C-alpha positions as CSV (number, residue, x, y, z in Angstrom):
1,M,2.1,20.9,0.8
2,D,4.2,20.6,3.9
3,L,5.8,17.1,4.2
4,L,4.7,16.6,7.8
5,E,1.1,17.6,6.9
6,A,1.2,15.0,4.1
7,M,2.4,12.3,6.5
8,Q,-0.3,13.1,9.1
9,T,-3.2,13.2,6.6
10,L,-2.2,10.3,4.2
11,N,-5.1,8.0,4.8
12,A,-6.3,4.9,3.0
13,C,-8.6,6.3,0.3
14,R,-11.3,3.7,-0.4
15,H,-13.9,5.9,-2.1
16,Y,-12.9,7.4,-5.4
17,R,-14.4,9.6,-8.0
18,K,-14.3,8.2,-11.6
19,D,-12.4,11.3,-12.9
20,D,-9.3,10.5,-14.8
21,V,-5.8,11.2,-13.5
22,P,-3.6,12.9,-16.1
23,E,-0.8,10.7,-17.5
24,A,1.8,13.4,-16.8
25,M,0.8,13.4,-13.2
26,V,1.3,9.7,-12.8
27,V,4.7,9.9,-14.4
28,K,5.6,12.7,-12.0
29,L,4.6,10.6,-9.0
30,L,6.6,7.6,-10.2
31,N,9.6,9.9,-10.7
32,H,9.3,10.8,-7.0
33,A,8.9,7.2,-6.0
34,R,12.2,6.1,-7.6
35,W,14.4,8.1,-5.2
36,A,13.7,5.8,-2.3
37,A,16.6,4.1,-0.7
38,T,17.2,0.4,-1.5
39,G,19.7,-2.2,-0.1
40,S,23.1,-1.7,-1.8
41,N,21.4,0.7,-4.1
42,N,20.2,-2.3,-6.2
43,Q,17.0,-0.5,-7.1
44,P,14.9,-3.7,-7.7
45,V,11.5,-2.0,-7.9
46,S,9.6,-1.4,-11.1
47,Y,6.0,-0.4,-11.8
48,V,3.2,-1.3,-14.2
49,V,0.6,1.5,-14.5
50,V,-2.8,-0.1,-15.4
51,R,-5.4,2.2,-17.0
52,D,-7.1,-0.2,-19.4
53,A,-10.6,-0.8,-18.2
54,A,-10.6,-4.5,-19.2
55,K,-7.4,-5.1,-17.3
56,R,-8.6,-3.2,-14.3
57,Q,-11.7,-5.4,-14.3
58,A,-9.6,-8.5,-14.5
59,I,-7.6,-7.4,-11.5
60,H,-10.8,-6.7,-9.7
61,D,-12.0,-10.2,-10.6
62,L,-8.8,-11.7,-9.0
63,Y,-9.1,-9.5,-5.9
64,Q,-12.8,-10.0,-5.1
65,P,-12.7,-13.7,-4.2
66,I,-9.5,-13.2,-2.1
67,W,-11.2,-10.4,-0.1
68,D,-14.4,-12.5,0.2
69,M,-12.3,-15.3,1.7
70,V,-10.8,-12.8,4.2
71,M,-14.2,-11.5,5.1
72,Q,-15.4,-15.1,5.7
73,K,-12.5,-15.7,8.1
74,Y,-13.3,-12.5,10.0
75,A,-17.0,-13.5,10.3
76,S,-16.1,-17.0,11.5
77,G,-13.5,-15.7,14.0
78,E,-10.7,-17.6,12.3
79,I,-9.0,-14.2,12.0
80,K,-9.3,-11.9,15.0
81,S,-9.5,-8.5,13.3
82,G,-10.5,-6.1,16.0
83,F,-12.1,-4.0,13.2
84,D,-15.4,-2.4,13.7
85,A,-18.3,-2.9,11.3
86,R,-17.8,0.6,9.8
87,F,-14.2,0.0,8.9
88,L,-15.0,-3.4,7.3
89,A,-17.8,-1.8,5.3
90,N,-15.4,0.7,3.9
91,V,-12.9,-1.9,2.9
92,D,-15.6,-4.0,1.4
93,H,-16.8,-1.0,-0.6
94,F,-13.2,-0.6,-1.9
95,A,-13.1,-4.3,-2.9
96,R,-16.4,-4.2,-4.7
97,H,-15.6,-1.0,-6.6
98,L,-11.9,-1.8,-7.4
99,A,-12.4,-1.8,-11.1
100,D,-13.8,1.8,-11.0
101,V,-10.5,3.2,-9.6
102,P,-9.0,5.0,-12.6
103,V,-5.4,4.0,-12.1
104,M,-3.8,0.9,-10.5
105,I,0.0,0.8,-10.1
106,V,1.4,-2.7,-9.7
107,V,4.6,-2.5,-7.7
108,C,7.1,-5.1,-8.9
109,A,10.5,-6.3,-7.6
110,R,13.4,-8.4,-8.8
111,W,13.0,-10.9,-6.0
112,K,16.4,-12.6,-6.5
113,E,18.1,-9.3,-5.6
114,L,16.3,-9.0,-2.3
115,S,18.2,-10.0,0.9
116,A,16.2,-12.0,3.5
117,L,18.7,-11.5,6.3
118,D,16.1,-12.7,8.8
119,A,15.0,-15.9,7.0
120,G,16.4,-18.1,9.7
121,L,14.8,-16.5,12.7
122,G,11.7,-18.6,12.8
123,R,9.2,-15.8,12.2
124,T,7.7,-13.8,9.3
125,V,10.5,-12.5,7.1
126,L,10.6,-8.7,7.1
127,T,13.9,-7.5,5.7
128,P,13.3,-7.8,1.9
129,G,10.5,-5.2,2.1
130,S,13.1,-2.6,3.1
131,S,14.1,-2.3,-0.6
132,I,10.5,-2.1,-1.8
133,Y,8.1,-0.2,0.5
134,P,10.0,3.0,1.0
135,A,9.4,3.6,-2.7
136,V,5.7,2.9,-2.2
137,Q,5.6,5.4,0.6
138,N,7.3,8.0,-1.6
139,L,4.7,7.4,-4.3
140,M,1.8,7.7,-1.8
141,L,3.2,10.9,-0.2
142,A,3.7,12.4,-3.6
143,A,0.1,11.6,-4.5
144,R,-1.1,13.2,-1.3
145,N,0.8,16.3,-2.3
146,E,-1.2,16.5,-5.5
147,G,-4.5,15.9,-3.7
148,L,-4.8,12.3,-5.0
149,G,-5.9,9.4,-2.8
150,T,-4.2,6.0,-2.6
151,V,-4.5,2.6,-1.0
152,L,-1.7,0.1,-0.7
153,T,-3.0,-3.5,-0.9
154,T,-0.9,-6.7,-0.8
155,L,-3.8,-9.2,-1.1
156,L,-3.1,-9.6,-4.8
157,V,0.2,-11.3,-4.2
158,L,-2.0,-14.4,-3.7
159,A,-2.8,-14.0,-7.4
160,E,0.7,-13.3,-8.5
161,K,0.8,-15.9,-11.3
162,E,-2.4,-14.5,-12.8
163,I,-1.2,-10.9,-12.5
164,Q,2.1,-11.8,-14.2
165,K,0.1,-13.4,-17.1
166,L,-2.3,-10.5,-17.4
167,L,0.4,-7.8,-17.5
168,E,3.1,-9.9,-19.1
169,I,5.4,-9.6,-16.1
170,P,8.4,-11.9,-16.2
171,E,8.5,-14.8,-13.8
172,D,11.6,-13.5,-12.1
173,I,9.7,-10.3,-11.2
174,A,7.5,-10.5,-8.0
175,T,4.4,-8.5,-7.5
176,A,4.9,-6.8,-4.1
177,A,1.8,-4.6,-4.0
178,V,-0.9,-2.7,-5.9
179,V,-1.4,1.0,-5.2
180,T,-4.8,2.4,-6.3
181,L,-4.7,6.0,-7.4
182,G,-7.5,8.5,-8.0
183,W,-9.3,11.6,-6.8
184,P,-10.9,11.0,-3.4
185,E,-14.7,11.1,-3.1
186,K,-14.4,12.1,0.5
187,P,-12.2,14.9,2.0
188,F,-8.8,13.9,3.6
189,P,-8.8,13.8,7.3
190,K,-7.3,16.8,9.2
191,K,-5.1,14.4,11.1
192,L,-4.8,10.6,11.3
193,K,-5.4,8.7,14.5
194,R,-2.3,7.0,15.9
195,R,-1.1,5.6,19.1
196,P,0.6,8.1,21.4
197,L,4.4,8.2,20.9
198,A,5.1,7.2,24.5
199,E,3.4,3.9,23.8
200,I,5.8,2.9,21.0
201,A,9.1,4.7,21.5
202,F,11.6,3.8,24.3
203,Q,15.1,4.6,25.4
204,D,17.9,2.1,26.0
205,R,15.6,-0.8,26.6
206,F,12.1,-1.9,25.5
207,G,9.5,-0.3,27.8
208,E,11.8,2.4,29.2
209,P,10.1,5.8,28.7
210,L,11.6,8.0,26.1
211,P,12.1,11.5,27.5
212,G,9.8,14.0,25.8
213,A,7.7,11.3,24.1
214,S,4.7,12.1,26.3
215,D,4.5,15.5,24.7
216,Y,3.2,13.9,21.5
217,A,-0.3,12.3,22.0
């Protein structure tokens, strides 16, 4: 598959078939993931592939109450989501059928080796993720190339201690995300919907139009 096509059709797959994913294919995907750049080439990322049905159910049982809490906050208006009912229904379906996804990949990181250069700026810290999430994107693009669907979820970081105990992850290893992996029940989109380039790309100062950006809707 062409790389640009993979980028433009890599959607969040929330409906999966129960068909198994061959072990060799998962190994192949993780091999692609490991080539992502990391700060100072520290390579802090590791992965736990979860196939065991009981452990997948245990992860679901940790995820569901967290998602239910988020849904309650959407319903009460505490969180202004802007999401329509159809989108929320898809995400809710994913949450309630999480244990059925054949493969879960818990993305881990040696958190002591991550540099939070922006920790003192008085806002959400962003920089540590630069050594984690490029590998996740590699993994998801490689999966798309094989016709596999994925979802990246970070909600389970709220259950990190429980996940560490369940999967025997050392305390100095953080759980940065869980990527679900399986064969999609629905076809991939022909092209994702994104904001026009001219709305997000500027030249020399924020808000100054970038020449040529308007050619890409």
